[in-house]
C-alpha positions as CSV (number, residue, x, y, z in Angstrom):
1,M,-2.6,-152.0,-89.2
2,K,-5.2,-149.3,-89.3
3,S,-3.1,-146.9,-87.2
4,A,-0.1,-147.5,-89.5
5,V,-2.1,-146.6,-92.5
6,S,-3.6,-143.5,-90.9
7,S,-0.1,-142.2,-89.9
8,R,1.1,-142.2,-93.5
9,P,-0.6,-138.9,-94.4
10,F,1.0,-137.2,-91.4
11,K,4.4,-138.4,-92.3
12,A,3.9,-137.2,-95.9
13,K,2.8,-133.8,-94.6
14,D,5.8,-133.6,-92.3
15,S,8.2,-134.5,-95.1
16,F,6.6,-131.9,-97.3
17,R,6.9,-129.2,-94.6
18,K,10.6,-130.1,-94.1
19,A,11.3,-130.0,-97.9
20,T,9.5,-126.7,-98.1
21,A,11.5,-125.3,-95.2
22,R,14.8,-126.4,-96.9
23,G,13.6,-124.9,-100.1
24,R,12.9,-121.6,-98.4
25,R,16.3,-121.6,-96.7
26,A,18.0,-122.4,-100.0
27,F,16.1,-119.6,-101.8
28,K,17.0,-117.2,-98.9
29,R,20.7,-118.0,-99.3
30,F,20.5,-117.6,-103.1
31,E,18.7,-114.3,-102.6
32,I,21.5,-113.1,-100.3
33,V,24.1,-114.2,-102.8
34,L,22.2,-112.5,-105.6
35,W,22.0,-109.2,-103.8
36,L,25.7,-109.3,-102.7
37,A,27.1,-110.5,-106.1
38,P,27.2,-107.0,-107.8
39,A,28.9,-105.4,-104.9
40,V,31.4,-108.2,-104.5
41,F,32.1,-108.1,-108.2
42,L,32.6,-104.3,-108.2
43,V,34.9,-104.4,-105.2
44,G,36.9,-107.2,-106.7
45,A,37.1,-105.6,-110.1
46,L,37.9,-102.1,-109.0
47,T,40.0,-102.8,-105.9
48,Y,41.6,-106.2,-105.6
49,L,42.1,-106.9,-109.3
50,P,44.2,-103.7,-109.8
51,I,46.2,-104.4,-106.7
52,L,47.0,-107.9,-107.9
53,T,47.9,-106.5,-111.4
54,E,50.1,-103.9,-109.8
55,I,51.9,-106.5,-107.7
56,G,52.4,-108.7,-110.8
57,L,53.7,-105.7,-112.9
58,S,56.2,-104.8,-110.2
59,L,58.1,-108.1,-110.9
60,F,58.8,-107.1,-114.5
61,A,60.9,-104.6,-116.3
62,A,58.2,-102.8,-118.4
63,D,58.7,-99.5,-120.4
64,G,55.5,-99.7,-122.4
65,F,57.3,-100.2,-125.7
66,S,59.1,-103.6,-125.5
67,A,57.8,-106.8,-124.1
68,P,57.8,-107.0,-120.3
69,R,60.8,-109.0,-118.9
70,F,60.5,-110.8,-115.6
71,I,63.2,-109.6,-113.1
72,G,61.8,-110.8,-109.8
73,L,62.4,-108.4,-106.9
74,A,64.9,-106.2,-108.7
75,N,62.6,-103.2,-108.8
76,Y,62.2,-103.4,-105.0
77,V,66.0,-103.6,-104.6
78,Q,66.3,-100.5,-106.8
79,A,63.7,-98.7,-104.7
80,A,65.5,-99.5,-101.5
81,G,68.6,-97.8,-102.8
82,Q,66.9,-94.8,-104.5
83,P,67.4,-91.6,-102.6
84,D,64.6,-89.8,-104.4
85,F,62.0,-92.2,-103.2
86,W,63.1,-92.0,-99.6
87,A,63.3,-88.2,-99.8
88,A,59.7,-88.3,-101.1
89,L,58.6,-90.5,-98.2
90,L,60.3,-88.1,-95.8
91,N,58.3,-85.3,-97.3
92,N,55.2,-87.4,-96.8
93,V,56.1,-87.7,-93.1
94,W,56.5,-84.0,-92.7
95,Y,53.3,-83.4,-94.7
96,A,51.4,-85.8,-92.4
97,I,52.8,-84.1,-89.3
98,G,51.7,-80.7,-90.6
99,T,48.2,-81.7,-91.9
100,V,47.2,-84.1,-89.2
101,S,48.1,-81.9,-86.3
102,G,46.7,-78.9,-88.0
103,K,43.4,-80.5,-88.9
104,L,42.9,-81.9,-85.4
105,I,43.6,-78.6,-83.6
106,L,41.6,-76.4,-86.1
107,A,38.7,-78.8,-86.3
108,L,38.4,-79.2,-82.6
109,I,38.4,-75.4,-82.0
110,A,35.9,-74.8,-84.8
111,A,33.7,-77.7,-83.6
112,L,33.7,-76.3,-80.0
113,L,32.7,-72.8,-81.4
114,L,30.0,-74.2,-83.7
115,N,28.5,-76.5,-81.1
116,G,27.0,-73.6,-79.3
117,S,23.6,-72.0,-79.9
118,F,23.8,-68.8,-81.8
119,R,22.2,-67.1,-84.8
120,G,23.6,-68.2,-88.1
121,R,25.1,-71.4,-86.8
122,A,23.9,-73.4,-89.8
123,V,25.4,-70.9,-92.2
124,F,28.8,-71.1,-90.5
125,R,28.7,-74.9,-90.6
126,A,28.0,-74.8,-94.3
127,I,30.9,-72.3,-94.9
128,F,33.3,-74.6,-93.1
129,F,32.1,-77.7,-95.1
130,L,32.0,-76.0,-98.5
131,P,35.7,-76.6,-99.5
132,V,35.2,-80.3,-98.8
133,I,32.8,-80.8,-101.7
134,L,35.2,-79.1,-104.2
135,S,37.6,-81.2,-106.2
136,F,41.3,-81.1,-105.4
137,V,42.0,-80.0,-109.0
138,A,39.7,-77.0,-108.8
139,I,41.1,-76.1,-105.4
140,G,44.7,-76.5,-106.6
141,L,44.0,-74.2,-109.6
142,L,42.2,-71.6,-107.4
143,W,45.1,-71.4,-104.9
144,T,47.7,-71.4,-107.6
145,L,46.1,-68.2,-108.9
146,I,45.8,-66.7,-105.4
147,L,49.5,-67.5,-104.6
148,N,50.8,-66.3,-108.0
149,Y,53.7,-63.9,-107.7
150,N,52.7,-61.5,-110.4
151,Y,48.9,-61.3,-110.2
152,G,48.0,-63.3,-107.2
153,L,45.6,-62.0,-104.6
154,I,48.0,-62.5,-101.6
155,N,50.7,-60.3,-103.1
156,F,48.2,-57.8,-104.4
157,I,46.9,-57.3,-100.8
158,L,50.4,-57.0,-99.5
159,Q,51.2,-54.5,-102.1
160,T,48.1,-52.5,-101.4
161,I,48.6,-52.2,-97.7
162,G,52.2,-51.2,-98.0
163,L,53.9,-54.5,-97.2
164,A,55.5,-55.1,-100.6
165,D,58.6,-56.3,-99.0
166,F,56.7,-59.4,-97.8
167,K,55.7,-60.4,-101.3
168,R,56.9,-63.9,-102.2
169,D,56.9,-66.3,-105.0
170,W,54.9,-68.6,-102.7
171,L,55.0,-71.7,-105.0
172,G,58.3,-71.0,-106.6
173,A,60.6,-71.1,-103.5
174,P,61.3,-74.3,-101.6
175,E,60.9,-72.5,-98.2
176,T,57.4,-71.4,-98.9
177,A,56.0,-74.0,-101.4
178,F,55.7,-76.8,-98.9
179,P,53.9,-74.7,-96.2
180,A,51.6,-73.4,-99.0
181,V,50.4,-76.9,-100.0
182,V,50.0,-77.9,-96.4
183,F,47.9,-74.8,-95.8
184,V,45.7,-75.5,-98.8
185,D,45.2,-79.1,-97.6
186,L,44.1,-77.8,-94.2
187,W,41.7,-75.3,-95.9
188,K,40.0,-78.1,-97.8
189,W,39.7,-80.9,-95.2
190,T,39.3,-79.1,-91.9
191,G,35.6,-78.8,-92.4
192,F,35.3,-82.6,-92.9
193,H,36.9,-83.2,-89.5
194,V,34.8,-80.5,-87.9
195,V,31.7,-82.5,-88.8
196,I,33.1,-85.6,-87.1
197,Y,34.0,-83.6,-84.0
198,L,30.5,-82.0,-84.0
199,A,28.9,-85.5,-84.0
200,G,31.1,-86.4,-81.0
201,L,30.2,-83.3,-79.1
202,Q,26.5,-83.8,-79.7
203,S,26.8,-87.4,-78.3
204,I,28.1,-86.2,-74.9
205,P,25.2,-86.0,-72.4
206,G,24.5,-82.5,-71.2
207,D,24.0,-83.8,-67.6
208,L,27.7,-84.3,-67.3
209,Y,28.4,-80.6,-67.8
210,E,25.5,-79.6,-65.5
211,A,26.9,-81.8,-62.7
212,A,30.4,-80.4,-63.3
213,A,29.1,-76.9,-63.2
214,L,27.4,-77.6,-59.9
215,D,30.7,-78.9,-58.5
216,G,32.3,-75.6,-59.4
217,A,34.3,-76.9,-62.5
218,S,35.7,-74.2,-64.8
219,H,35.2,-74.4,-68.6
220,W,38.8,-75.5,-69.0
221,Q,38.3,-78.3,-66.5
222,M,35.2,-79.5,-68.3
223,L,37.1,-79.5,-71.6
224,R,40.0,-81.4,-70.1
225,C,38.1,-83.9,-68.0
226,I,34.9,-84.4,-69.9
227,T,35.0,-83.3,-73.5
228,L,38.5,-84.4,-74.6
229,P,38.3,-87.9,-73.0
230,L,34.8,-88.6,-74.5
231,L,36.0,-87.4,-77.9
232,K,38.8,-90.0,-78.1
233,P,36.9,-92.3,-80.5
234,F,36.2,-89.4,-82.8
235,T,39.8,-88.2,-82.6
236,A,40.9,-91.7,-83.5
237,V,38.7,-91.6,-86.7
238,N,40.1,-88.1,-87.6
239,V,43.7,-89.2,-87.1
240,V,43.3,-92.4,-89.2
241,I,41.5,-90.6,-92.1
242,A,43.9,-87.6,-92.1
243,S,47.0,-89.8,-91.9
244,L,45.9,-92.0,-94.8
245,G,45.1,-88.9,-96.8
246,A,48.5,-87.4,-96.1
247,F,50.4,-90.5,-97.4
248,S,48.3,-90.9,-100.5
249,V,48.1,-87.2,-101.5
250,F,48.8,-86.6,-105.2
251,D,46.4,-84.4,-107.1
252,L,46.6,-81.3,-105.0
253,I,50.4,-81.2,-105.1
254,Y,50.6,-82.2,-108.7
255,V,48.3,-79.3,-109.7
256,M,50.0,-76.7,-107.6
257,T,53.7,-77.6,-107.8
258,Q,54.2,-80.9,-109.6
259,G,56.6,-81.8,-106.8
260,G,58.8,-78.8,-107.1
261,P,60.5,-76.5,-106.8
262,F,63.7,-78.6,-106.5
263,K,61.6,-81.5,-105.3
264,S,60.7,-79.7,-102.1
265,T,57.1,-80.9,-102.4
266,N,57.8,-84.2,-104.0
267,V,55.9,-86.9,-102.2
268,A,55.7,-90.7,-102.8
269,M,52.7,-90.7,-105.2
270,I,54.3,-87.9,-107.3
271,E,57.4,-90.0,-107.5
272,V,55.3,-93.0,-108.7
273,Y,53.7,-90.8,-111.3
274,L,57.0,-89.4,-112.6
275,Q,58.6,-92.8,-112.8
276,A,55.7,-94.2,-114.8
277,F,54.7,-91.4,-117.1
278,Q,57.8,-89.3,-117.4
279,F,60.5,-92.0,-117.4
280,N,58.3,-94.9,-118.7
281,Q,59.5,-97.2,-115.9
282,F,56.2,-98.8,-115.3
283,G,57.5,-101.9,-113.5
284,Y,59.6,-99.8,-111.2
285,A,56.7,-97.4,-110.6
286,A,54.5,-100.4,-109.8
287,A,57.0,-101.5,-107.2
288,L,57.0,-98.0,-105.6
289,S,53.2,-98.0,-105.5
290,V,53.2,-101.4,-103.8
291,L,55.6,-100.1,-101.2
292,V,53.4,-97.1,-100.6
293,L,50.3,-99.4,-100.3
294,L,52.1,-101.6,-97.7
295,L,53.1,-98.4,-95.8
296,I,49.5,-97.1,-95.8
297,A,48.1,-100.5,-94.8
298,G,50.7,-100.8,-92.0
299,L,50.0,-97.3,-90.8
300,S,46.3,-97.8,-90.7
301,L,46.6,-101.1,-88.8
302,G,49.1,-99.6,-86.4
303,L,46.9,-96.6,-85.6
304,L,43.8,-98.7,-85.1
305,R,45.8,-101.0,-82.8
306,I,47.1,-98.0,-80.8
307,F,43.6,-96.5,-80.3
308,R,42.0,-99.9,-79.5
309,S,44.6,-100.6,-76.9
310,E,43.9,-97.3,-75.0
311,P,41.7,-97.8,-71.9
312,Q,38.1,-96.6,-72.4
313,T,37.1,-93.7,-70.2
């Protein structure tokens, strides 16, 4: 009887400790939810809610004046048979080929040069990265002036050095407008990819190069057998980022050419913009944007799957 009475305080203390522990765990979970709630709300409100709204709008015929009318998948059927949309997507493909390959090659060469030790290395790195921090609108306006036929810097230089026959209306002719916008995209974003490659180069142990040099390996052999294989994860990041940017490009092309001349630079997002704000076909434009979203999502997943399936070296 005495022992039973004396054990009650211990049981009470044990129950109190368990209750306190449960309270701490509950408070910890509440604290985590409290900290995550603003981020979850912002992501949902600024990302997923617009996507769901866009998908819903794509099922209606909406011109901004009359009441939207539900038409199901008719906008998607119209898009499937619309030559302008498929031509714009084809331009996106060529744009991706030009910009992705150009960025990878130029960024790798620049990173290899900037990875060495020489005076002024930090200055050159800053120069390469400077265009990245400028907006596409500012860059588009700048290069529109530089490439202007009458008073642009390029034609002025050609005229000055006696090469007036090579003057062109760089943004006014289909054969030069597309390469011009690809070049400007390379000029802006190459520095960004240089930084990624520099991070990869600096992660490679120097002992590997020292051992290869002792074995008599040339610089080309070191590049081919050490540098490039170990840079594969960083190349994958560059390819994915550059590819997604190529298929979602809008502002640069809109500022420089607005999709012309003769739709030679018309890409998918330009077509979406024209259908929405020039022809007031908001439902159809929403359907086009959903198709572009699915294309970008499929492209990103496909690229990640390809790079993950490659054997690690």
